[in-house]
N, CA, C and O atoms as a GROMACS GRO file, in nm:
protein
  344
    1UNK      N    1  -2.316  -4.046   4.046
    1UNK     CA    2  -2.425  -4.038   4.118
    1UNK      C    3  -2.492  -4.149   4.168
    1UNK      O    4  -2.570  -4.136   4.262
    2UNK      N    5  -2.468  -4.273   4.109
    2UNK     CA    6  -2.501  -4.394   4.131
    2UNK      C    7  -2.451  -4.462   4.227
    2UNK      O    8  -2.512  -4.541   4.300
    3UNK      N    9  -2.306  -4.425   4.233
    3UNK     CA   10  -2.235  -4.513   4.359
    3UNK      C   11  -2.300  -4.390   4.475
    3UNK      O   12  -2.270  -4.444   4.582
    4UNK      N   13  -2.346  -4.303   4.500
    4UNK     CA   14  -2.424  -4.195   4.593
    4UNK      C   15  -2.498  -4.264   4.635
    4UNK      O   16  -2.497  -4.324   4.742
    5UNK      N   17  -2.588  -4.261   4.533
    5UNK     CA   18  -2.742  -4.331   4.580
    5UNK      C   19  -2.729  -4.478   4.632
    5UNK      O   20  -2.810  -4.519   4.714
    6UNK      N   21  -2.619  -4.563   4.580
    6UNK     CA   22  -2.603  -4.682   4.679
    6UNK      C   23  -2.565  -4.674   4.787
    6UNK      O   24  -2.604  -4.765   4.861
    7UNK      N   25  -2.477  -4.569   4.846
    7UNK     CA   26  -2.417  -4.537   5.006
    7UNK      C   27  -2.538  -4.501   5.020
    7UNK      O   28  -2.608  -4.590   5.071
    8UNK      N   29  -2.607  -4.380   4.988
    8UNK     CA   30  -2.750  -4.320   5.055
    8UNK      C   31  -2.834  -4.482   5.104
    8UNK      O   32  -2.898  -4.512   5.205
    9UNK      N   33  -2.805  -4.540   5.014
    9UNK     CA   34  -2.949  -4.654   5.017
    9UNK      C   35  -2.923  -4.734   5.158
    9UNK      O   36  -3.000  -4.761   5.250
   10UNK      N   37  -2.765  -4.764   5.135
   10UNK     CA   38  -2.680  -4.849   5.257
   10UNK      C   39  -2.739  -4.765   5.372
   10UNK      O   40  -2.833  -4.810   5.437
   11UNK      N   41  -2.688  -4.650   5.399
   11UNK     CA   42  -2.683  -4.603   5.497
   11UNK      C   43  -2.832  -4.606   5.600
   11UNK      O   44  -2.844  -4.623   5.721
   12UNK      N   45  -2.945  -4.580   5.476
   12UNK     CA   46  -3.076  -4.590   5.508
   12UNK      C   47  -3.122  -4.734   5.578
   12UNK      O   48  -3.182  -4.735   5.686
   13UNK      N   49  -3.087  -4.854   5.505
   13UNK     CA   50  -3.143  -4.986   5.539
   13UNK      C   51  -3.055  -4.971   5.677
   13UNK      O   52  -3.124  -5.022   5.765
   14UNK      N   53  -2.936  -4.925   5.731
   14UNK     CA   54  -2.875  -4.970   5.821
   14UNK      C   55  -2.958  -4.853   5.918
   14UNK      O   56  -3.009  -4.913   6.013
   15UNK      N   57  -2.975  -4.766   5.922
   15UNK     CA   58  -3.069  -4.705   6.022
   15UNK      C   59  -3.185  -4.788   6.053
   15UNK      O   60  -3.216  -4.821   6.168
   16UNK      N   61  -3.251  -4.821   5.943
   16UNK     CA   62  -3.401  -4.921   5.950
   16UNK      C   63  -3.352  -5.038   6.029
   16UNK      O   64  -3.415  -5.073   6.129
   17UNK      N   65  -3.256  -5.093   5.994
   17UNK     CA   66  -3.220  -5.251   6.072
   17UNK      C   67  -3.183  -5.200   6.208
   17UNK      O   68  -3.177  -5.294   6.287
   18UNK      N   69  -3.157  -5.089   6.258
   18UNK     CA   70  -3.131  -5.057   6.398
   18UNK      C   71  -3.196  -4.973   6.460
   18UNK      O   72  -3.161  -4.916   6.563
   19UNK      N   73  -3.319  -4.956   6.385
   19UNK     CA   74  -3.454  -4.843   6.442
   19UNK      C   75  -3.381  -4.732   6.478
   19UNK      O   76  -3.396  -4.710   6.598
   20UNK      N   77  -3.290  -4.635   6.411
   20UNK     CA   78  -3.235  -4.525   6.426
   20UNK      C   79  -3.337  -4.404   6.311
   20UNK      O   80  -3.327  -4.421   6.190
   21UNK      N   81  -3.391  -4.334   6.344
   21UNK     CA   82  -3.491  -4.281   6.269
   21UNK      C   83  -3.385  -4.151   6.188
   21UNK      O   84  -3.282  -4.116   6.245
   22UNK      N   85  -3.416  -4.104   6.086
   22UNK     CA   86  -3.334  -4.034   6.009
   22UNK      C   87  -3.317  -3.884   6.062
   22UNK      O   88  -3.236  -3.795   6.035
   23UNK      N   89  -3.423  -3.892   6.146
   23UNK     CA   90  -3.420  -3.716   6.219
   23UNK      C   91  -3.298  -3.687   6.347
   23UNK      O   92  -3.248  -3.585   6.394
   24UNK      N   93  -3.284  -3.833   6.371
   24UNK     CA   94  -3.152  -3.846   6.500
   24UNK      C   95  -3.027  -3.807   6.398
   24UNK      O   96  -3.024  -3.860   6.287
   25UNK      N   97  -2.948  -3.735   6.430
   25UNK     CA   98  -2.813  -3.694   6.369
   25UNK      C   99  -2.678  -3.802   6.426
   25UNK      O  100  -2.656  -3.826   6.545
   26UNK      N  101  -2.623  -3.838   6.346
   26UNK     CA  102  -2.535  -3.943   6.391
   26UNK      C  103  -2.384  -3.853   6.381
   26UNK      O  104  -2.367  -3.757   6.307
   27UNK      N  105  -2.280  -3.911   6.478
   27UNK     CA  106  -2.147  -3.817   6.462
   27UNK      C  107  -2.089  -3.827   6.330
   27UNK      O  108  -2.044  -3.737   6.259
   28UNK      N  109  -2.100  -3.976   6.306
   28UNK     CA  110  -2.017  -4.005   6.185
   28UNK      C  111  -2.046  -4.117   6.099
   28UNK      O  112  -2.104  -4.212   6.152
   29UNK      N  113  -2.017  -4.126   5.967
   29UNK     CA  114  -2.032  -4.223   5.864
   29UNK      C  115  -1.926  -4.253   5.819
   29UNK      O  116  -1.854  -4.167   5.766
   30UNK      N  117  -1.879  -4.424   5.831
   30UNK     CA  118  -1.740  -4.444   5.761
   30UNK      C  119  -1.775  -4.505   5.626
   30UNK      O  120  -1.843  -4.607   5.622
   31UNK      N  121  -1.726  -4.440   5.500
   31UNK     CA  122  -1.721  -4.517   5.415
   31UNK      C  123  -1.567  -4.568   5.364
   31UNK      O  124  -1.460  -4.509   5.382
   32UNK      N  125  -1.587  -4.677   5.306
   32UNK     CA  126  -1.478  -4.783   5.294
   32UNK      C  127  -1.473  -4.799   5.150
   32UNK      O  128  -1.566  -4.842   5.081
   33UNK      N  129  -1.376  -4.768   5.113
   33UNK     CA  130  -1.372  -4.755   4.939
   33UNK      C  131  -1.206  -4.749   4.912
   33UNK      O  132  -1.136  -4.663   4.965
   34UNK      N  133  -1.157  -4.850   4.825
   34UNK     CA  134  -1.029  -4.873   4.819
   34UNK      C  135  -0.979  -4.815   4.670
   34UNK      O  136  -0.860  -4.795   4.648
   35UNK      N  137  -1.078  -4.791   4.572
   35UNK     CA  138  -1.069  -4.714   4.449
   35UNK      C  139  -1.047  -4.548   4.482
   35UNK      O  140  -1.138  -4.470   4.510
   36UNK      N  141  -0.929  -4.521   4.472
   36UNK     CA  142  -0.905  -4.389   4.471
   36UNK      C  143  -0.993  -4.247   4.373
   36UNK      O  144  -1.029  -4.132   4.398
   37UNK      N  145  -0.998  -4.331   4.262
   37UNK     CA  146  -1.078  -4.255   4.157
   37UNK      C  147  -1.235  -4.213   4.203
   37UNK      O  148  -1.281  -4.099   4.206
   38UNK      N  149  -1.302  -4.338   4.238
   38UNK     CA  150  -1.427  -4.318   4.309
   38UNK      C  151  -1.432  -4.266   4.443
   38UNK      O  152  -1.545  -4.227   4.472
   39UNK      N  153  -1.354  -4.255   4.526
   39UNK     CA  154  -1.332  -4.183   4.635
   39UNK      C  155  -1.313  -4.069   4.608
   39UNK      O  156  -1.325  -4.012   4.716
   40UNK      N  157  -1.290  -3.993   4.531
   40UNK     CA  158  -1.243  -3.844   4.498
   40UNK      C  159  -1.414  -3.821   4.448
   40UNK      O  160  -1.495  -3.746   4.503
   41UNK      N  161  -1.433  -3.894   4.347
   41UNK     CA  162  -1.584  -3.874   4.319
   41UNK      C  163  -1.714  -3.821   4.421
   41UNK      O  164  -1.791  -3.725   4.421
   42UNK      N  165  -1.693  -3.941   4.507
   42UNK     CA  166  -1.790  -3.946   4.631
   42UNK      C  167  -1.728  -3.812   4.721
   42UNK      O  168  -1.823  -3.756   4.775
   43UNK      N  169  -1.632  -3.763   4.744
   43UNK     CA  170  -1.584  -3.678   4.816
   43UNK      C  171  -1.621  -3.517   4.784
   43UNK      O  172  -1.615  -3.417   4.856
   44UNK      N  173  -1.667  -3.539   4.631
   44UNK     CA  174  -1.723  -3.442   4.578
   44UNK      C  175  -1.888  -3.402   4.615
   44UNK      O  176  -1.941  -3.292   4.600
   45UNK      N  177  -1.943  -3.512   4.660
   45UNK     CA  178  -2.082  -3.502   4.683
   45UNK      C  179  -2.106  -3.525   4.816
   45UNK      O  180  -2.215  -3.573   4.848
   46UNK      N  181  -2.002  -3.493   4.918
   46UNK     CA  182  -2.004  -3.587   5.057
   46UNK      C  183  -2.077  -3.442   5.118
   46UNK      O  184  -2.064  -3.431   5.240
   47UNK      N  185  -2.140  -3.350   5.061
   47UNK     CA  186  -2.224  -3.280   5.154
   47UNK      C  187  -2.362  -3.302   5.146
   47UNK      O  188  -2.437  -3.275   5.239
   48UNK      N  189  -2.415  -3.368   4.992
   48UNK     CA  190  -2.534  -3.438   4.996
   48UNK      C  191  -2.542  -3.558   5.072
   48UNK      O  192  -2.641  -3.567   5.145
   49UNK      N  193  -2.455  -3.661   5.073
   49UNK     CA  194  -2.472  -3.751   5.178
   49UNK      C  195  -2.448  -3.711   5.324
   49UNK      O  196  -2.468  -3.810   5.394
   50UNK      N  197  -2.418  -3.625   5.384
   50UNK     CA  198  -2.427  -3.577   5.495
   50UNK      C  199  -2.566  -3.525   5.516
   50UNK      O  200  -2.610  -3.552   5.628
   51UNK      N  201  -2.652  -3.454   5.434
   51UNK     CA  202  -2.748  -3.455   5.458
   51UNK      C  203  -2.862  -3.518   5.436
   51UNK      O  204  -2.965  -3.489   5.497
   52UNK      N  205  -2.851  -3.626   5.330
   52UNK     CA  206  -2.981  -3.726   5.327
   52UNK      C  207  -2.967  -3.830   5.435
   52UNK      O  208  -3.064  -3.896   5.473
   53UNK      N  209  -2.833  -3.848   5.488
   53UNK     CA  210  -2.817  -3.933   5.622
   53UNK      C  211  -2.795  -3.879   5.765
   53UNK      O  212  -2.780  -3.944   5.868
   54UNK      N  213  -2.797  -3.722   5.742
   54UNK     CA  214  -2.826  -3.613   5.870
   54UNK      C  215  -2.694  -3.726   5.965
   54UNK      O  216  -2.704  -3.799   6.063
   55UNK      N  217  -2.596  -3.694   5.885
   55UNK     CA  218  -2.443  -3.728   6.018
   55UNK      C  219  -2.381  -3.598   5.977
   55UNK      O  220  -2.411  -3.521   5.886
   56UNK      N  221  -2.289  -3.594   6.064
   56UNK     CA  222  -2.216  -3.460   6.096
   56UNK      C  223  -2.092  -3.487   6.042
   56UNK      O  224  -2.034  -3.379   6.030
   57UNK      N  225  -1.999  -3.610   5.989
   57UNK     CA  226  -1.883  -3.573   5.956
   57UNK      C  227  -1.911  -3.747   5.875
   57UNK      O  228  -1.972  -3.846   5.916
   58UNK      N  229  -1.848  -3.723   5.769
   58UNK     CA  230  -1.837  -3.850   5.724
   58UNK      C  231  -1.665  -3.870   5.682
   58UNK      O  232  -1.585  -3.785   5.642
   59UNK      N  233  -1.645  -4.019   5.708
   59UNK     CA  234  -1.503  -4.065   5.689
   59UNK      C  235  -1.456  -4.170   5.589
   59UNK      O  236  -1.509  -4.280   5.600
   60UNK      N  237  -1.376  -4.154   5.505
   60UNK     CA  238  -1.330  -4.235   5.442
   60UNK      C  239  -1.197  -4.335   5.441
   60UNK      O  240  -1.080  -4.297   5.432
   61UNK      N  241  -1.229  -4.426   5.449
   61UNK     CA  242  -1.156  -4.543   5.478
   61UNK      C  243  -1.087  -4.661   5.361
   61UNK      O  244  -1.177  -4.706   5.291
   62UNK      N  245  -0.994  -4.701   5.337
   62UNK     CA  246  -0.920  -4.770   5.232
   62UNK      C  247  -0.936  -4.942   5.293
   62UNK      O  248  -0.967  -5.037   5.221
   63UNK      N  249  -0.915  -4.946   5.398
   63UNK     CA  250  -0.872  -5.080   5.509
   63UNK      C  251  -1.021  -5.133   5.571
   63UNK      O  252  -1.062  -5.099   5.681
   64UNK      N  253  -1.076  -5.199   5.502
   64UNK     CA  254  -1.212  -5.266   5.564
   64UNK      C  255  -1.174  -5.342   5.680
   64UNK      O  256  -1.263  -5.370   5.760
   65UNK      N  257  -1.056  -5.380   5.703
   65UNK     CA  258  -1.036  -5.476   5.840
   65UNK      C  259  -1.068  -5.390   5.947
   65UNK      O  260  -1.115  -5.450   6.044
   66UNK      N  261  -1.053  -5.227   5.962
   66UNK     CA  262  -1.082  -5.135   6.082
   66UNK      C  263  -1.232  -5.138   6.077
   66UNK      O  264  -1.274  -5.081   6.177
   67UNK      N  265  -1.310  -5.172   6.017
   67UNK     CA  266  -1.507  -5.185   6.054
   67UNK      C  267  -1.511  -5.310   6.038
   67UNK      O  268  -1.589  -5.350   6.124
   68UNK      N  269  -1.463  -5.422   5.962
   68UNK     CA  270  -1.523  -5.552   5.978
   68UNK      C  271  -1.444  -5.666   6.062
   68UNK      O  272  -1.325  -5.672   6.032
   69UNK      N  273  -1.474  -5.731   6.134
   69UNK     CA  274  -1.415  -5.844   6.183
   69UNK      C  275  -1.502  -5.988   6.115
   69UNK      O  276  -1.623  -5.995   6.135
   70UNK      N  277  -1.441  -6.081   6.048
   70UNK     CA  278  -1.509  -6.187   6.039
   70UNK      C  279  -1.458  -6.331   6.113
   70UNK      O  280  -1.338  -6.347   6.137
   71UNK      N  281  -1.524  -6.400   6.135
   71UNK     CA  282  -1.500  -6.502   6.207
   71UNK      C  283  -1.573  -6.631   6.150
   71UNK      O  284  -1.667  -6.609   6.073
   72UNK      N  285  -1.546  -6.748   6.174
   72UNK     CA  286  -1.632  -6.880   6.137
   72UNK      C  287  -1.633  -6.965   6.254
   72UNK      O  288  -1.536  -6.978   6.328
   73UNK      N  289  -1.745  -7.022   6.269
   73UNK     CA  290  -1.790  -7.153   6.387
   73UNK      C  291  -1.839  -7.249   6.327
   73UNK      O  292  -1.939  -7.236   6.256
   74UNK      N  293  -1.776  -7.371   6.346
   74UNK     CA  294  -1.807  -7.532   6.238
   74UNK      C  295  -1.969  -7.570   6.339
   74UNK      O  296  -1.995  -7.572   6.459
   75UNK      N  297  -2.038  -7.593   6.227
   75UNK     CA  298  -2.171  -7.667   6.289
   75UNK      C  299  -2.158  -7.829   6.282
   75UNK      O  300  -2.206  -7.895   6.190
   76UNK      N  301  -2.094  -7.882   6.384
   76UNK     CA  302  -2.050  -8.007   6.389
   76UNK      C  303  -2.179  -8.112   6.367
   76UNK      O  304  -2.164  -8.229   6.333
   77UNK      N  305  -2.282  -8.061   6.387
   77UNK     CA  306  -2.395  -8.178   6.335
   77UNK      C  307  -2.401  -8.181   6.178
   77UNK      O  308  -2.393  -8.286   6.113
   78UNK      N  309  -2.413  -8.075   6.133
   78UNK     CA  310  -2.422  -8.058   5.981
   78UNK      C  311  -2.306  -8.131   5.902
   78UNK      O  312  -2.330  -8.190   5.796
   79UNK      N  313  -2.171  -8.125   5.961
   79UNK     CA  314  -2.080  -8.198   5.919
   79UNK      C  315  -2.031  -8.325   5.910
   79UNK      O  316  -1.975  -8.381   5.816
   80UNK      N  317  -2.062  -8.366   6.033
   80UNK     CA  318  -2.117  -8.547   6.060
   80UNK      C  319  -1.993  -8.552   6.143
   80UNK      O  320  -1.920  -8.465   6.190
   81UNK      N  321  -1.992  -8.677   6.146
   81UNK     CA  322  -1.861  -8.763   6.216
   81UNK      C  323  -1.742  -8.783   6.138
   81UNK      O  324  -1.730  -8.843   6.031
   82UNK      N  325  -1.652  -8.720   6.212
   82UNK     CA  326  -1.474  -8.694   6.175
   82UNK      C  327  -1.461  -8.878   6.140
   82UNK      O  328  -1.480  -8.970   6.221
   83UNK      N  329  -1.430  -8.886   6.024
   83UNK     CA  330  -1.361  -9.032   5.981
   83UNK      C  331  -1.199  -9.037   6.018
   83UNK      O  332  -1.119  -8.946   6.042
   84UNK      N  333  -1.187  -9.146   6.012
   84UNK     CA  334  -1.050  -9.176   6.038
   84UNK      C  335  -0.947  -9.153   5.851
   84UNK      O  336  -0.968  -9.178   5.733
   85UNK      N  337  -0.843  -9.095   5.932
   85UNK     CA  338  -0.764  -9.066   5.803
   85UNK      C  339  -0.687  -9.188   5.764
   85UNK      O  340  -0.641  -9.250   5.861
   86UNK      N  341  -0.659  -9.244   5.630
   86UNK     CA  342  -0.586  -9.364   5.629
   86UNK      C  343  -0.479  -9.320   5.560
   86UNK      O  344  -0.386  -9.396   5.535
   0.00000   0.00000   0.00000
């Protein structure tokens, strides 16, 4: 149940961050979780998650690359001048 509460809390935080009211239904929620045991526990309470977050469909994915893209850009002012390699 603690894991389901965490998921619901994160969902509410995302709705708040993007100014989407809970009354507005969403098409889909993607939960990324690689642990099969935890995934099966969450799936038993999927209906509760759908009701609390007002989403029509909950999708489970074990590959976080499908929803997250990481990139980095150097801040050269903070890094300083590049010294010559000897």
